Structures are given as C-alpha cells and as structure tokens.
C-alpha positions as CSV (number, residue, x, y, z in Angstrom):
1,M,50.3,-13.6,179.2
2,T,54.0,-12.8,179.7
3,I,55.3,-11.3,182.9
4,V,55.8,-8.0,181.1
5,D,52.2,-8.1,179.8
6,L,51.0,-8.9,183.3
7,K,53.0,-6.0,184.8
8,N,51.6,-3.6,182.2
9,F,48.1,-4.8,182.9
10,L,48.5,-4.3,186.6
11,L,50.1,-0.9,186.1
12,Q,47.0,0.2,184.0
13,L,44.7,-1.0,186.7
14,A,46.7,0.7,189.4
15,T,46.9,4.0,187.4
16,G,43.1,3.9,186.9
17,N,42.6,3.3,190.6
18,L,44.9,6.2,191.6
19,E,42.7,8.6,189.6
20,R,39.8,7.5,191.8
21,G,41.5,8.4,195.1
22,P,43.1,6.7,198.1
23,G,40.2,4.3,198.8
24,F,41.0,2.7,195.5
25,A,44.8,3.1,195.6
26,Q,45.2,0.0,197.7
27,D,46.9,-3.3,196.8
28,S,43.9,-5.5,197.7
29,V,41.6,-3.5,195.4
30,V,44.0,-3.8,192.4
31,I,44.6,-7.5,193.0
32,S,40.9,-8.3,193.4
33,D,40.1,-6.4,190.2
34,A,42.9,-8.2,188.4
35,V,41.8,-11.7,189.6
36,E,38.2,-10.9,188.4
37,Q,39.3,-9.4,185.0
38,L,41.8,-12.2,184.3
39,R,39.3,-14.8,185.5
40,I,41.9,-16.7,187.4
41,G,39.6,-17.6,190.3
42,N,41.2,-20.1,192.6
43,D,44.1,-20.9,190.3
44,L,46.9,-20.6,192.9
45,A,49.7,-20.7,190.3
46,A,48.1,-17.8,188.3
47,Q,47.5,-15.9,191.5
48,Q,51.1,-16.2,192.6
49,E,52.3,-15.1,189.1
50,L,50.0,-12.1,189.5
51,L,51.4,-11.3,192.9
52,T,55.0,-11.6,191.6
53,A,54.2,-9.2,188.8
54,W,52.6,-6.8,191.3
55,H,55.6,-6.8,193.6
56,D,57.9,-6.4,190.6
57,L,56.3,-3.0,190.0
58,F,57.5,-2.0,193.5
59,R,60.9,-3.5,193.2
60,D,61.4,-1.8,189.8
61,G,60.5,1.5,191.5
62,I,57.4,2.1,189.3
63,L,55.1,2.0,192.2
64,S,55.9,2.9,195.8
65,W,54.1,2.4,199.1
66,G,51.9,5.2,200.5
67,Y,49.4,7.5,198.9
68,N,49.9,10.7,200.8
69,A,50.9,12.0,204.2
70,D,47.7,10.7,205.7
71,N,48.2,7.3,204.1
72,P,52.0,6.9,204.2
73,G,52.4,3.2,203.8
74,A,50.9,-0.1,202.7
75,P,48.3,-1.0,201.6
76,F,48.2,2.4,199.9
77,F,50.5,3.1,196.9
78,H,51.4,5.8,194.4
79,R,53.0,5.9,191.0
80,T,56.6,7.2,190.8
81,N,58.2,9.1,188.0
82,R,60.1,6.1,186.8
83,P,59.1,4.8,183.4
84,A,57.6,1.3,183.0
85,A,59.7,-1.2,181.2
86,A,58.7,-1.9,177.6
C-alpha cells in the first residue's frame, strides 16, 4: 500500500468515526481500527508507516486536533475543509 493509499484509508476511517461522535473521533480508536483491518499486528515497521500517514493528515491540514469546545485538543480530532490529496 502506498503512503497516499494509506492516508486515504485512514481518512475514510476517521470520517466514519467522526459521524459516530466524539467518543470515536479519537486517534487511538482510528489507529486501533486500522491495525486490525490492515492486519499488521506487531509489525513495528508497518505500525510506524501507519503513524506517519496519520500524522501527515494533520500536517497537510486535512485533520485538526479537537472535536468541539468541550473536547478542544488531542486525542480528539475533526475534519477540516481542505481537500485530501489525490
């Protein structure tokens, strides 16, 4: 899976979790779901690639920390208006 594919996969997971509310809009929930769905288990290199892709979504401005005024920072997140890279 390329880094772009991984970022798109994570963005889809994150978007789905956002629709479920703040309890699911947390980084650990998305990462755990991704590890399970990708079946990367204890593969440290794959986990680190996943974490890099996850943090790229924040550096690219596609995701931002905080869900709402009651949950303003990490581990909560929200989707910005910026488009995802193709």
